[in-house]
N, C-alpha and C positions, 0 to 999 in steps of 0.2 A: 529231805529239806526242800522247801519250795524254791525253785529257781526265780531269781529276781525279775527276769524279763517276761515271766508269765503274765505280768500286768497288762501286756499288750493284748492278751486274749480275753481279759475281763470286759464285761459290758461297760460302755461309756456311762459316766456319771456326770450330770450337769450340776453345777454349784455356782451360786451367786458369789462373785468375787469378794463382796463385803463380808460374807460368811466364812471365807477361807481361814482367817486366824482362829476361828472357833472350832474348827474340825479337830477331832480327837483321834490320833493315830497310835497304834500299838505295834511294837516290834513283832514281826512275823518270822524273819530269818536273816542271818548274816553268814555269808560264805567267805572263807579265805581261799582265793584262787591261786595265789602265789605267796608262799611263805618266805619272808625276808630272812636274811642271815646276819644282820648287823651292818653289812656293807650295802646290801640291796634292800629296797623297800618291799613291804608286804602289800598285796593288792587283793581286792575282793569286791563284793556287792552286798548291799543290804536292802531289805524289803520291809516296808511298813504298811499296815492296813488300818483303815478307819471306816466309819459309816457316815453316809450323808442320807438321812432319812432311812429308807429301807434298803438303799443300795450300798454295795461294798466298794470302797475306793482304795486305791493302792498307789504308792509312790516308791520308786526304787532308783538307786544310783550306784556308781562305782566309787570306791574309796581307796586311799593309799595311806599307808602308815610308814613314816620315816623315822629313823632313829633320832632322838631318843624317845619314841612313843608319841610323836606328833601325828594326829589323824586329820585328814582333810578329804574333801570331795575331789575326785579326779577332775571333773568338769561340771561346775554349777549350772551350766547351760544344757547339760545332757541328762536331764531327769526323765525317767519313764513313768508315765501315769495314765490312768484311765479317766482322770478328772478333766472336765472341760469347763472352764470358768466363763461366766456370763457377767456383762456389765448391768447397770441398773435398768437399762432398756431391754434386757433379755438377749442382747447380741453377744456372740462368742468373742472373747478377748483375742487380740493378736498374740502370736506365739511369744513375743518378748514380754508382754504383760503377764501372760500365764506363767512364764518362768519366774518372774518376780514373786508371784503368789506362791509358787511351789517352794522357792527358796526361803520365804518367810516361814512356811510350814516346817521345812527341814531344820531351820535355825532353832526352832522351839523344841525339837526332839532331842532326847538324850542318846543320839545314835553313836557318838564317839565312844561312849561307855560300852555300848554293845559290841562295837568293833574291837575295843581293847579286851573285852571278855572273850571274844572269839579267838583272839590272838594269845589268850592265856595270861594277859597282863593284869587281870582283876580276878 
């Protein structure tokens, strides 16, 4: 299984911020790092991969599953990606602006279903 943090080693991919909502990502892997027991939460990581032109883009994050099956991002500000977003003038977006773009991408993905499947809930 591909470790989520491998995205750090992938080549940087430049993307115009206005195109970010159109990026298509597919599930690459989800890992359960700590299996919960009903009293304690499950924790893990998920990795999604997409294409921007000929380049391969990735985004990964930590997740937590709380009883009764609620799945959430551990920290929406701590996404790992090789994407670097550009504004209309071709300038790199500030980190906070980039996080907003990434969270829009994550929000559109069926990642909670993949986590629940990894936990054996689906």
